[in-house]
VEXLO-159990 format. One line per field, with one value per residue (C-alpha): residue number from 1; residue in three letters; z, x, y. Coordinates in steps of 0.05 Angstrom, whole numbers. Layout:
i [NUM;...];
aa [ALA;...];
c3 [Z;...];
c1 [X;...];
c2 [Y;...];
END
This chain:
i [1;2;3;4;5;6;7;8;9;10;11;12;13;14;15;16;17;18;19;20;21;22;23;24;25;26;27;28;29;30;31;32;33;34;35;36;37;38;39;40;41;42;43;44;45;46;47;48;49;50;51;52;53;54;55;56;57;58;59;60;61;62;63;64;65;66;67;68;69;70;71;72;73;74;75;76;77;78;79;80;81;82;83;84;85;86;87;88;89;90;91;92;93;94;95;96;97;98;99;100;101;102;103;104;105;106;107;108;109;110;111;112;113;114;115;116;117;118];
aa [MET;PRO;HIS;GLY;ASN;ARG;GLY;ILE;ILE;LEU;LEU;GLU;ALA;LEU;VAL;ALA;LEU;ALA;ILE;LEU;GLY;SER;ALA;ALA;VAL;ALA;LEU;VAL;THR;LEU;SER;ALA;ALA;ALA;VAL;ARG;LEU;GLU;ALA;ARG;ASP;ARG;GLY;ASP;GLU;ARG;GLU;MET;VAL;GLU;ALA;ASP;ARG;VAL;LEU;ALA;ALA;SER;THR;LEU;LEU;THR;ARG;ALA;GLU;LEU;ASP;GLN;ARG;ILE;GLY;ARG;HIS;THR;ILE;GLY;GLU;PHE;ALA;VAL;ASN;VAL;GLN;ARG;PRO;GLU;HIS;GLY;LEU;TYR;ARG;VAL;SER;VAL;GLY;PRO;ALA;ASP;THR;PRO;VAL;ALA;GLU;TYR;LEU;VAL;THR;VAL;VAL;TYR;ARG;PRO;ASP;ASP;GLY;GLY;ALA;PRO];
c3 [618;573;587;603;667;689;702;736;792;802;808;852;895;907;934;985;1009;1014;1050;1095;1112;1134;1177;1208;1224;1250;1290;1319;1336;1378;1419;1439;1458;1492;1538;1555;1581;1617;1651;1669;1695;1743;1761;1774;1821;1857;1880;1897;1940;1975;1990;2017;2067;2086;2092;2136;2181;2185;2199;2263;2299;2364;2361;2389;2343;2287;2319;2308;2241;2211;2145;2090;2109;2060;2075;2026;1958;1982;2015;2068;2079;2154;2160;2218;2186;2249;2322;2326;2251;2219;2137;2116;2045;2011;1940;1903;1947;1875;1859;1920;1890;1871;1917;1916;1975;2030;2091;2151;2214;2282;2349;2411;2457;2515;2476;2473;2425;2349];
c1 [835;822;758;771;819;759;724;786;787;713;726;786;737;683;733;769;693;677;748;721;656;681;735;676;626;695;704;627;628;698;667;602;643;682;626;588;653;662;597;602;677;647;585;641;680;624;612;687;673;620;647;704;663;625;705;722;665;673;740;736;692;716;737;672;624;661;661;593;607;630;610;583;527;489;495;455;486;542;559;613;650;687;734;786;835;887;872;863;863;795;799;746;721;668;637;575;512;491;563;582;653;675;714;720;768;804;836;865;860;891;848;886;850;842;791;824;801;808];
c2 [3715;3655;3619;3560;3590;3620;3548;3524;3588;3575;3511;3531;3570;3516;3472;3519;3533;3464;3457;3518;3490;3420;3455;3497;3436;3412;3467;3469;3401;3401;3462;3435;3369;3415;3446;3382;3356;3416;3410;3342;3350;3411;3362;3308;3361;3381;3305;3298;3354;3323;3255;3295;3326;3259;3225;3287;3278;3203;3216;3255;3197;3166;3094;3076;3100;3077;3012;3012;3038;2982;2948;2993;3045;3096;3172;3215;3191;3161;3090;3092;3034;3029;2969;2950;2914;2910;2934;3008;3016;3042;3040;3086;3099;3125;3114;3125;3089;3057;3018;2974;2970;3036;3081;3163;3167;3120;3137;3099;3124;3109;3108;3082;3028;3092;3125;3183;3245;3233];
END
């Protein structure tokens, strides 16, 4: 093998190692980001499950109890907002307590005038 070819082969090997090193750094960076996102998503899912529990409990309230709770009230880390857009209908929303306009979950429940069971 001529002497000049050895230098080119060495240069090609160095370029290949640089490319592989860059790819390895990118892979490690993406893996770390994926782990962070998964942890954040797990926390968000836990928060939504808790919000769903608060909403479910709120929908079991009677008409009189809903009337007493019209407006925005804090329950733990959540804000529950009860509105009565029409007679007998109640809009119940659950969102983060620290953000007044955000809503995680919303439902509408009907309670007849006779005070019947939910």
